[in-house]
All heavy atoms as TSV, in Angstrom:
chain	resi	resn	atom	element	x	y	z
A	1	MET	N	N	91.424	77.861	136.125
A	1	MET	CA	C	92.700	78.490	136.239
A	1	MET	C	C	93.393	77.846	137.430
A	1	MET	O	O	92.749	77.501	138.413
A	1	MET	CB	C	92.512	79.990	136.490
A	1	MET	CG	C	93.812	80.696	136.738
A	1	MET	SD	S	93.632	82.436	137.166
A	1	MET	CE	C	92.822	83.059	135.737
A	2	ALA	N	N	94.690	77.677	137.334
A	2	ALA	CA	C	95.451	77.063	138.418
A	2	ALA	C	C	96.727	77.859	138.683
A	2	ALA	O	O	97.298	78.450	137.777
A	2	ALA	CB	C	95.800	75.624	138.065
A	3	ILE	N	N	97.108	77.870	139.967
A	3	ILE	CA	C	98.333	78.527	140.411
A	3	ILE	C	C	99.162	77.494	141.151
A	3	ILE	O	O	98.637	76.751	141.983
A	3	ILE	CB	C	98.017	79.691	141.364
A	3	ILE	CG1	C	97.211	80.769	140.660
A	3	ILE	CG2	C	99.291	80.262	141.958
A	3	ILE	CD1	C	96.756	81.888	141.580
A	4	SER	N	N	100.449	77.453	140.859
A	4	SER	CA	C	101.364	76.574	141.585
A	4	SER	C	C	102.139	77.399	142.592
A	4	SER	O	O	102.521	78.539	142.321
A	4	SER	CB	C	102.348	75.902	140.622
A	4	SER	OG	O	101.669	75.063	139.726
A	5	SER	N	N	102.380	76.802	143.761
A	5	SER	CA	C	103.049	77.520	144.838
A	5	SER	C	C	103.839	76.541	145.700
A	5	SER	O	O	103.445	75.387	145.849
A	5	SER	CB	C	101.992	78.228	145.697
A	5	SER	OG	O	102.573	78.928	146.749
A	6	ARG	N	N	104.912	77.031	146.265
A	6	ARG	CA	C	105.674	76.194	147.205
A	6	ARG	C	C	104.920	76.076	148.512
A	6	ARG	O	O	104.169	76.977	148.897
A	6	ARG	CB	C	107.056	76.779	147.426
A	6	ARG	CG	C	107.858	76.751	146.120
A	6	ARG	CD	C	109.249	77.166	146.330
A	6	ARG	NE	N	109.963	76.042	146.948
A	6	ARG	CZ	C	111.258	76.016	147.124
A	6	ARG	NH1	N	111.998	77.033	146.766
A	6	ARG	NH2	N	111.842	74.976	147.672
A	7	SER	N	N	105.117	74.992	149.221
A	7	SER	CA	C	104.351	74.718	150.438
A	7	SER	C	C	104.590	75.743	151.541
A	7	SER	O	O	103.710	75.993	152.352
A	7	SER	CB	C	104.675	73.317	150.958
A	7	SER	OG	O	106.044	73.228	151.290
A	8	ARG	N	N	105.730	76.379	151.572
A	8	ARG	CA	C	106.044	77.317	152.653
A	8	ARG	C	C	105.518	78.738	152.405
A	8	ARG	O	O	105.701	79.617	153.232
A	8	ARG	CB	C	107.547	77.347	152.887
A	8	ARG	CG	C	108.320	77.858	151.700
A	8	ARG	CD	C	109.806	77.809	151.948
A	8	ARG	NE	N	110.518	78.252	150.767
A	8	ARG	CZ	C	111.768	77.998	150.526
A	8	ARG	NH1	N	112.459	77.300	151.391
A	8	ARG	NH2	N	112.332	78.436	149.432
A	9	MET	N	N	104.843	78.967	151.299
A	9	MET	CA	C	104.359	80.308	150.945
A	9	MET	C	C	102.958	80.545	151.527
A	9	MET	O	O	101.987	80.804	150.827
A	9	MET	CB	C	104.381	80.480	149.433
A	9	MET	CG	C	105.779	80.369	148.858
A	9	MET	SD	S	105.835	80.486	147.070
A	9	MET	CE	C	105.361	82.181	146.822
A	10	HIS	N	N	102.856	80.531	152.856
A	10	HIS	CA	C	101.579	80.602	153.552
A	10	HIS	C	C	100.818	81.906	153.287
A	10	HIS	O	O	99.592	81.892	153.154
A	10	HIS	CB	C	101.781	80.408	155.050
A	10	HIS	CG	C	102.484	79.130	155.373
A	10	HIS	ND1	N	101.873	77.906	155.244
A	10	HIS	CD2	C	103.750	78.890	155.786
A	10	HIS	CE1	C	102.728	76.958	155.570
A	10	HIS	NE2	N	103.880	77.528	155.902
A	11	THR	N	N	101.519	83.024	153.198
A	11	THR	CA	C	100.856	84.296	152.929
A	11	THR	C	C	100.188	84.268	151.562
A	11	THR	O	O	99.045	84.715	151.405
A	11	THR	CB	C	101.852	85.464	153.020
A	11	THR	OG1	O	102.447	85.447	154.327
A	11	THR	CG2	C	101.178	86.792	152.797
A	12	ALA	N	N	100.887	83.728	150.565
A	12	ALA	CA	C	100.309	83.612	149.226
A	12	ALA	C	C	99.092	82.690	149.244
A	12	ALA	O	O	98.077	82.979	148.609
A	12	ALA	CB	C	101.353	83.096	148.243
A	13	HIS	N	N	99.162	81.607	150.000
A	13	HIS	CA	C	98.044	80.665	150.075
A	13	HIS	C	C	96.800	81.345	150.646
A	13	HIS	O	O	95.684	81.108	150.174
A	13	HIS	CB	C	98.410	79.454	150.926
A	13	HIS	CG	C	99.583	78.699	150.386
A	13	HIS	ND1	N	100.210	77.710	151.115
A	13	HIS	CD2	C	100.263	78.795	149.215
A	13	HIS	CE1	C	101.228	77.218	150.395
A	13	HIS	NE2	N	101.258	77.867	149.245
A	14	ARG	N	N	96.979	82.209	151.653
A	14	ARG	CA	C	95.835	82.941	152.209
A	14	ARG	C	C	95.236	83.878	151.152
A	14	ARG	O	O	94.023	84.003	151.027
A	14	ARG	CB	C	96.253	83.720	153.454
A	14	ARG	CG	C	96.426	82.823	154.674
A	14	ARG	CD	C	96.560	83.640	155.948
A	14	ARG	NE	N	97.702	84.540	155.940
A	14	ARG	CZ	C	98.942	84.200	156.290
A	14	ARG	NH1	N	99.198	82.955	156.685
A	14	ARG	NH2	N	99.922	85.080	156.270
A	15	LEU	N	N	96.095	84.536	150.391
A	15	LEU	CA	C	95.621	85.426	149.320
A	15	LEU	C	C	94.833	84.639	148.280
A	15	LEU	O	O	93.742	85.052	147.862
A	15	LEU	CB	C	96.797	86.141	148.655
A	15	LEU	CG	C	96.459	86.977	147.427
A	15	LEU	CD1	C	95.523	88.114	147.801
A	15	LEU	CD2	C	97.720	87.500	146.776
A	16	TYR	N	N	95.355	83.494	147.869
A	16	TYR	CA	C	94.653	82.664	146.885
A	16	TYR	C	C	93.268	82.287	147.402
A	16	TYR	O	O	92.287	82.311	146.664
A	16	TYR	CB	C	95.441	81.393	146.558
A	16	TYR	CG	C	96.841	81.608	146.055
A	16	TYR	CD1	C	97.817	80.624	146.227
A	16	TYR	CD2	C	97.221	82.785	145.423
A	16	TYR	CE1	C	99.105	80.805	145.762
A	16	TYR	CE2	C	98.514	82.974	144.967
A	16	TYR	CZ	C	99.450	81.977	145.150
A	16	TYR	OH	O	100.734	82.171	144.708
A	17	GLY	N	N	93.187	81.924	148.685
A	17	GLY	CA	C	91.905	81.561	149.282
A	17	GLY	C	C	90.920	82.720	149.256
A	17	GLY	O	O	89.747	82.543	148.949
A	18	ARG	N	N	91.391	83.920	149.562
A	18	ARG	CA	C	90.512	85.103	149.528
A	18	ARG	C	C	90.023	85.390	148.109
A	18	ARG	O	O	88.961	85.963	147.924
A	18	ARG	CB	C	91.242	86.320	150.102
A	18	ARG	CG	C	91.365	86.282	151.614
A	18	ARG	CD	C	91.775	87.622	152.183
A	18	ARG	NE	N	93.053	88.091	151.724
A	18	ARG	CZ	C	94.216	87.911	152.350
A	18	ARG	NH1	N	94.258	87.235	153.480
A	18	ARG	NH2	N	95.331	88.396	151.854
A	19	LEU	N	N	90.805	85.005	147.126
A	19	LEU	CA	C	90.414	85.217	145.729
A	19	LEU	C	C	89.525	84.095	145.187
A	19	LEU	O	O	89.115	84.141	144.034
A	19	LEU	CB	C	91.663	85.356	144.854
A	19	LEU	CG	C	92.508	86.604	145.134
A	19	LEU	CD1	C	93.821	86.536	144.362
A	19	LEU	CD2	C	91.739	87.870	144.790
A	20	GLY	N	N	89.264	83.074	146.003
A	20	GLY	CA	C	88.367	82.000	145.592
A	20	GLY	C	C	89.050	80.720	145.149
A	20	GLY	O	O	88.390	79.765	144.764
A	21	PHE	N	N	90.373	80.686	145.191
A	21	PHE	CA	C	91.102	79.472	144.816
A	21	PHE	C	C	90.988	78.445	145.941
A	21	PHE	O	O	90.923	78.808	147.116
A	21	PHE	CB	C	92.587	79.775	144.575
A	21	PHE	CG	C	92.867	80.493	143.287
A	21	PHE	CD1	C	92.689	81.862	143.187
A	21	PHE	CD2	C	93.317	79.810	142.166
A	21	PHE	CE1	C	92.950	82.546	142.009
A	21	PHE	CE2	C	93.580	80.474	140.979
A	21	PHE	CZ	C	93.395	81.840	140.905
A	22	VAL	N	N	90.968	77.176	145.579
A	22	VAL	CA	C	90.958	76.075	146.546
A	22	VAL	C	C	92.098	75.120	146.209
A	22	VAL	O	O	92.523	75.011	145.058
A	22	VAL	CB	C	89.606	75.321	146.556
A	22	VAL	CG1	C	88.491	76.232	147.040
A	22	VAL	CG2	C	89.279	74.758	145.197
A	23	ARG	N	N	92.587	74.423	147.246
A	23	ARG	CA	C	93.652	73.452	147.027
A	23	ARG	C	C	93.180	72.340	146.120
A	23	ARG	O	O	92.052	71.876	146.227
A	23	ARG	CB	C	94.097	72.843	148.363
A	23	ARG	CG	C	95.118	73.631	149.094
A	23	ARG	CD	C	96.521	73.566	148.506
A	23	ARG	NE	N	97.146	72.278	148.786
A	23	ARG	CZ	C	97.654	71.483	147.865
A	23	ARG	NH1	N	97.655	71.816	146.600
A	23	ARG	NH2	N	98.193	70.341	148.200
A	24	ALA	N	N	94.044	71.926	145.207
A	24	ALA	CA	C	93.788	70.804	144.303
A	24	ALA	C	C	94.981	69.854	144.421
A	24	ALA	O	O	95.824	69.788	143.525
A	24	ALA	CB	C	93.613	71.294	142.878
A	25	PRO	N	N	95.092	69.134	145.555
A	25	PRO	CA	C	96.274	68.295	145.795
A	25	PRO	C	C	96.505	67.228	144.731
A	25	PRO	O	O	97.648	66.811	144.509
A	25	PRO	CB	C	96.022	67.676	147.163
A	25	PRO	CG	C	94.573	67.855	147.421
A	25	PRO	CD	C	94.126	69.045	146.628
A	26	GLU	N	N	95.450	66.816	144.050
A	26	GLU	CA	C	95.607	65.812	142.990
A	26	GLU	C	C	96.396	66.368	141.804
A	26	GLU	O	O	96.873	65.614	140.958
A	26	GLU	CB	C	94.235	65.287	142.525
A	26	GLU	CG	C	93.381	66.284	141.766
A	26	GLU	CD	C	92.650	67.326	142.629
A	26	GLU	OE1	O	92.772	67.302	143.871
A	26	GLU	OE2	O	91.952	68.159	142.029
A	27	ARG	N	N	96.574	67.692	141.751
A	27	ARG	CA	C	97.308	68.333	140.649
A	27	ARG	C	C	98.712	68.779	141.064
A	27	ARG	O	O	99.428	69.376	140.259
A	27	ARG	CB	C	96.509	69.519	140.120
A	27	ARG	CG	C	95.180	69.073	139.504
A	27	ARG	CD	C	94.382	70.211	138.951
A	27	ARG	NE	N	95.083	70.841	137.835
A	27	ARG	CZ	C	94.609	71.896	137.181
A	27	ARG	NH1	N	93.462	72.430	137.523
A	27	ARG	NH2	N	95.294	72.426	136.182
A	28	ASP	N	N	99.116	68.532	142.323
A	28	ASP	CA	C	100.469	68.885	142.757
A	28	ASP	C	C	101.484	68.223	141.842
A	28	ASP	O	O	101.228	67.159	141.275
A	28	ASP	CB	C	100.705	68.433	144.197
A	28	ASP	CG	C	99.918	69.248	145.212
A	28	ASP	OD1	O	99.243	70.211	144.822
A	28	ASP	OD2	O	99.980	68.894	146.404
A	29	TRP	N	N	102.643	68.858	141.697
A	29	TRP	CA	C	103.636	68.338	140.754
A	29	TRP	C	C	105.043	68.774	141.140
A	29	TRP	O	O	105.229	69.619	141.998
A	29	TRP	CB	C	103.287	68.774	139.347
A	29	TRP	CG	C	103.301	70.270	139.125
A	29	TRP	CD1	C	102.503	71.198	139.733
A	29	TRP	CD2	C	104.144	70.988	138.248
A	29	TRP	NE1	N	102.794	72.453	139.277
A	29	TRP	CE2	C	103.805	72.357	138.356
A	29	TRP	CE3	C	105.143	70.621	137.366
A	29	TRP	CZ2	C	104.445	73.345	137.625
A	29	TRP	CZ3	C	105.766	71.620	136.635
A	29	TRP	CH2	C	105.418	72.960	136.765
A	30	GLU	N	N	106.030	68.158	140.493
A	30	GLU	CA	C	107.452	68.456	140.678
A	30	GLU	C	C	108.060	68.817	139.333
A	30	GLU	O	O	108.328	67.939	138.518
A	30	GLU	CB	C	108.198	67.248	141.252
A	30	GLU	CG	C	107.982	67.025	142.709
A	30	GLU	CD	C	108.924	65.975	143.285
A	30	GLU	OE1	O	110.035	65.774	142.754
A	30	GLU	OE2	O	108.532	65.345	144.271
A	31	PRO	N	N	108.303	70.118	139.066
A	31	PRO	CA	C	108.920	70.492	137.786
A	31	PRO	C	C	110.349	69.983	137.669
A	31	PRO	O	O	110.828	69.713	136.574
A	31	PRO	CB	C	108.862	72.015	137.788
A	31	PRO	CG	C	108.712	72.402	139.216
A	31	PRO	CD	C	108.019	71.261	139.891
A	32	VAL	N	N	111.023	69.878	138.806
A	32	VAL	CA	C	112.359	69.268	138.888
A	32	VAL	C	C	112.378	68.425	140.161
A	32	VAL	O	O	111.662	68.734	141.116
A	32	VAL	CB	C	113.499	70.325	138.917
A	32	VAL	CG1	C	113.554	71.106	137.622
A	32	VAL	CG2	C	113.353	71.259	140.087
A	33	PRO	N	N	113.159	67.374	140.194
A	33	PRO	CA	C	113.195	66.525	141.386
A	33	PRO	C	C	113.503	67.348	142.648
A	33	PRO	O	O	114.403	68.181	142.669
A	33	PRO	CB	C	114.320	65.538	141.085
A	33	PRO	CG	C	114.367	65.476	139.586
A	33	PRO	CD	C	114.042	66.870	139.137
A	34	GLY	N	N	112.682	67.133	143.681
A	34	GLY	CA	C	112.889	67.807	144.954
A	34	GLY	C	C	112.176	69.146	145.094
A	34	GLY	O	O	112.157	69.732	146.169
A	35	LEU	N	N	111.575	69.659	144.029
A	35	LEU	CA	C	110.837	70.924	144.086
A	35	LEU	C	C	109.353	70.614	143.903
A	35	LEU	O	O	108.832	70.588	142.793
A	35	LEU	CB	C	111.311	71.907	143.016
A	35	LEU	CG	C	110.556	73.245	142.963
A	35	LEU	CD1	C	110.697	73.998	144.279
A	35	LEU	CD2	C	111.079	74.082	141.814
A	36	ARG	N	N	108.685	70.334	145.011
A	36	ARG	CA	C	107.265	69.973	144.997
A	36	ARG	C	C	106.425	71.239	145.051
A	36	ARG	O	O	106.620	72.090	145.911
A	36	ARG	CB	C	106.951	69.087	146.200
A	36	ARG	CG	C	105.560	68.574	146.230
A	36	ARG	CD	C	105.518	67.179	145.654
A	36	ARG	NE	N	104.162	66.667	145.675
A	36	ARG	CZ	C	103.627	66.050	144.661
A	36	ARG	NH1	N	104.309	65.846	143.567
A	36	ARG	NH2	N	102.404	65.611	144.733
A	37	LEU	N	N	105.508	71.376	144.110
A	37	LEU	CA	C	104.629	72.534	144.061
A	37	LEU	C	C	103.193	72.129	144.358
A	37	LEU	O	O	102.718	71.101	143.879
A	37	LEU	CB	C	104.685	73.206	142.686
A	37	LEU	CG	C	106.039	73.776	142.287
A	37	LEU	CD1	C	105.962	74.356	140.880
A	37	LEU	CD2	C	106.519	74.828	143.274
A	38	GLN	N	N	102.527	72.944	145.160
A	38	GLN	CA	C	101.120	72.734	145.455
A	38	GLN	C	C	100.295	73.518	144.436
A	38	GLN	O	O	100.703	74.590	143.999
A	38	GLN	CB	C	100.782	73.243	146.856
A	38	GLN	CG	C	101.451	72.478	147.952
A	38	GLN	CD	C	101.076	73.021	149.320
A	38	GLN	OE1	O	100.735	74.188	149.477
A	38	GLN	NE2	N	101.147	72.160	150.317
A	39	VAL	N	N	99.139	72.977	144.100
A	39	VAL	CA	C	98.279	73.637	143.123
A	39	VAL	C	C	97.010	74.135	143.803
A	39	VAL	O	O	96.403	73.437	144.615
A	39	VAL	CB	C	97.935	72.682	141.954
A	39	VAL	CG1	C	96.935	73.322	141.000
A	39	VAL	CG2	C	99.210	72.299	141.208
A	40	PHE	N	N	96.639	75.360	143.440
A	40	PHE	CA	C	95.398	75.997	143.876
A	40	PHE	C	C	94.605	76.280	142.607
A	40	PHE	O	O	95.141	76.821	141.648
A	40	PHE	CB	C	95.693	77.296	144.629
A	40	PHE	CG	C	96.415	77.070	145.924
A	40	PHE	CD1	C	97.785	76.841	145.935
A	40	PHE	CD2	C	95.734	77.059	147.126
A	40	PHE	CE1	C	98.460	76.618	147.117
A	40	PHE	CE2	C	96.398	76.834	148.320
A	40	PHE	CZ	C	97.762	76.615	148.317
A	41	ALA	N	N	93.323	75.915	142.604
A	41	ALA	CA	C	92.522	76.039	141.389
A	41	ALA	C	C	91.310	76.933	141.625
A	41	ALA	O	O	90.770	77.013	142.724
A	41	ALA	CB	C	92.065	74.660	140.931
A	42	LEU	N	N	90.899	77.583	140.551
A	42	LEU	CA	C	89.713	78.438	140.555
A	42	LEU	C	C	88.844	78.007	139.383
A	42	LEU	O	O	89.297	77.987	138.239
A	42	LEU	CB	C	90.113	79.905	140.396
A	42	LEU	CG	C	88.986	80.920	140.323
A	42	LEU	CD1	C	88.228	80.975	141.650
A	42	LEU	CD2	C	89.549	82.291	139.988
A	43	ALA	N	N	87.604	77.651	139.679
A	43	ALA	CA	C	86.680	77.218	138.630
A	43	ALA	C	C	85.920	78.423	138.091
A	43	ALA	O	O	85.559	79.330	138.839
A	43	ALA	CB	C	85.703	76.187	139.180
A	44	PHE	N	N	85.700	78.433	136.804
A	44	PHE	CA	C	84.936	79.475	136.151
A	44	PHE	C	C	83.600	78.920	135.705
A	44	PHE	O	O	83.494	77.761	135.334
A	44	PHE	CB	C	85.681	80.006	134.916
A	44	PHE	CG	C	86.870	80.838	135.261
A	44	PHE	CD1	C	88.139	80.282	135.301
A	44	PHE	CD2	C	86.731	82.186	135.545
A	44	PHE	CE1	C	89.237	81.055	135.615
A	44	PHE	CE2	C	87.828	82.964	135.858
A	44	PHE	CZ	C	89.084	82.401	135.896
A	45	SER	N	N	82.599	79.767	135.676
A	45	SER	CA	C	81.293	79.393	135.155
A	45	SER	C	C	81.418	79.229	133.642
A	45	SER	O	O	82.108	80.012	132.987
A	45	SER	CB	C	80.293	80.495	135.479
A	45	SER	OG	O	79.087	80.275	134.811
A	46	PRO	N	N	80.731	78.255	133.040
A	46	PRO	CA	C	80.827	78.064	131.589
A	46	PRO	C	C	80.330	79.282	130.805
A	46	PRO	O	O	80.820	79.571	129.741
A	46	PRO	CB	C	79.965	76.849	131.304
A	46	PRO	CG	C	79.279	76.513	132.558
A	46	PRO	CD	C	79.903	77.274	133.675
A	47	ASN	N	N	79.351	80.003	131.342
A	47	ASN	CA	C	78.850	81.193	130.667
A	47	ASN	C	C	78.442	82.225	131.723
A	47	ASN	O	O	77.284	82.296	132.114
A	47	ASN	CB	C	77.656	80.857	129.768
A	47	ASN	CG	C	77.305	82.024	128.863
A	47	ASN	OD1	O	77.751	83.147	129.082
A	47	ASN	ND2	N	76.505	81.751	127.861
A	48	PRO	N	N	79.392	83.017	132.199
A	48	PRO	CA	C	79.103	83.935	133.299
A	48	PRO	C	C	78.060	84.993	132.959
A	48	PRO	O	O	77.390	85.501	133.838
A	48	PRO	CB	C	80.462	84.571	133.595
A	48	PRO	CG	C	81.272	84.368	132.378
A	48	PRO	CD	C	80.751	83.125	131.723
A	49	LEU	N	N	77.875	85.343	131.697
A	49	LEU	CA	C	76.911	86.371	131.345
A	49	LEU	C	C	75.472	85.929	131.617
A	49	LEU	O	O	74.647	86.702	132.070
A	49	LEU	CB	C	77.066	86.781	129.892
A	49	LEU	CG	C	78.392	87.458	129.538
A	49	LEU	CD1	C	78.431	87.786	128.048
A	49	LEU	CD2	C	78.603	88.702	130.364
A	50	THR	N	N	75.157	84.669	131.350
A	50	THR	CA	C	73.798	84.188	131.590
A	50	THR	C	C	73.531	84.035	133.082
A	50	THR	O	O	72.393	84.136	133.513
A	50	THR	CB	C	73.541	82.848	130.876
A	50	THR	OG1	O	74.469	81.885	131.349
A	50	THR	CG2	C	73.625	83.003	129.389
A	51	GLU	N	N	74.558	83.799	133.861
A	51	GLU	CA	C	74.387	83.644	135.304
A	51	GLU	C	C	73.907	84.931	135.956
A	51	GLU	O	O	73.181	84.923	136.919
A	51	GLU	CB	C	75.715	83.218	135.931
A	51	GLU	CG	C	75.616	81.894	136.605
A	51	GLU	CD	C	76.924	81.505	137.233
A	51	GLU	OE1	O	77.451	82.260	138.062
A	51	GLU	OE2	O	77.419	80.429	136.876
A	52	HIS	N	N	74.321	86.056	135.430
A	52	HIS	CA	C	73.989	87.342	136.022
A	52	HIS	C	C	72.864	88.051	135.265
A	52	HIS	O	O	72.600	89.212	135.501
A	52	HIS	CB	C	75.228	88.235	136.081
A	52	HIS	CG	C	76.316	87.629	136.909
A	52	HIS	ND1	N	76.237	87.521	138.267
A	52	HIS	CD2	C	77.509	87.090	136.564
A	52	HIS	CE1	C	77.323	86.941	138.743
A	52	HIS	NE2	N	78.114	86.667	137.719
A	53	ASN	N	N	72.242	87.342	134.344
A	53	ASN	CA	C	71.119	87.891	133.564
A	53	ASN	C	C	71.471	89.191	132.858
A	53	ASN	O	O	70.704	90.146	132.850
A	53	ASN	CB	C	69.890	88.080	134.452
A	53	ASN	CG	C	69.402	86.774	135.013
A	53	ASN	OD1	O	69.366	85.761	134.309
A	53	ASN	ND2	N	69.049	86.755	136.280
A	54	ILE	N	N	72.627	89.225	132.255
A	54	ILE	CA	C	73.052	90.421	131.495
A	54	ILE	C	C	72.603	90.273	130.062
A	54	ILE	O	O	72.685	89.274	129.464
A	54	ILE	CB	C	74.582	90.613	131.597
A	54	ILE	CG1	C	74.954	90.891	133.037
A	54	ILE	CG2	C	75.033	91.719	130.685
A	54	ILE	CD1	C	76.438	91.027	133.272
Protein backbone atom coordinates (compact mmCIF):
# COMPACT_ATOMS: atom_id res chain seq x y z
CA MET A 1 0.00 0.00 0.00
CA ALA A 2 1.30 3.48 -0.76
CA ILE A 3 0.36 6.99 0.32
CA SER A 4 1.35 10.16 -1.52
CA SER A 5 1.96 13.34 0.43
CA ARG A 6 3.34 16.81 -0.10
CA SER A 7 6.79 17.42 1.36
CA ARG A 8 5.60 20.07 3.82
CA MET A 9 3.05 17.77 5.53
CA HIS A 10 5.39 16.83 8.41
CA THR A 11 2.62 15.93 10.87
CA ALA A 12 1.14 13.46 8.38
CA HIS A 13 4.60 11.98 7.75
CA ARG A 14 5.02 11.30 11.49
CA LEU A 15 1.60 9.59 11.54
CA TYR A 16 2.52 7.43 8.55
CA GLY A 17 5.73 6.39 10.32
CA ARG A 18 3.83 5.39 13.47
CA LEU A 19 1.55 3.26 11.29
CA GLY A 20 4.55 1.43 9.79
CA PHE A 21 4.91 3.29 6.49
CA VAL A 22 8.43 4.06 5.24
CA ARG A 23 9.62 6.56 2.65
CA ALA A 24 9.89 5.18 -0.88
CA PRO A 25 11.66 8.05 -2.70
CA GLU A 26 12.05 5.95 -5.85
CA ARG A 27 8.23 6.15 -6.19
CA ASP A 28 7.92 9.95 -5.78
CA TRP A 29 5.97 11.53 -8.62
CA GLU A 30 4.45 14.71 -10.10
CA PRO A 31 0.74 14.41 -11.01
CA VAL A 32 1.01 17.88 -12.56
CA PRO A 33 4.15 19.90 -13.28
CA GLY A 34 5.44 21.58 -10.11
CA LEU A 35 3.43 19.42 -7.67
CA ARG A 36 5.96 16.89 -6.36
CA LEU A 37 4.52 14.20 -4.11
CA GLN A 38 6.48 12.00 -1.75
CA VAL A 39 5.50 8.36 -1.41
CA PHE A 40 5.30 6.36 1.82
CA ALA A 41 4.86 2.60 1.49
CA LEU A 42 3.67 -0.19 3.75
CA ALA A 43 4.53 -3.80 2.94
CA PHE A 44 2.08 -6.58 3.70
CA SER A 45 2.89 -10.18 4.48
CA PRO A 46 1.93 -12.51 1.59
CA ASN A 47 -0.15 -14.64 3.98
CA PRO A 48 -0.68 -12.98 7.37
CA LEU A 49 -2.78 -15.85 8.74
CA THR A 50 0.08 -18.36 8.61
CA GLU A 51 2.44 -15.87 10.24
CA HIS A 52 0.34 -15.78 13.39
CA ASN A 53 -0.45 -19.52 13.42
CA ILE A 54 -4.20 -18.97 13.16
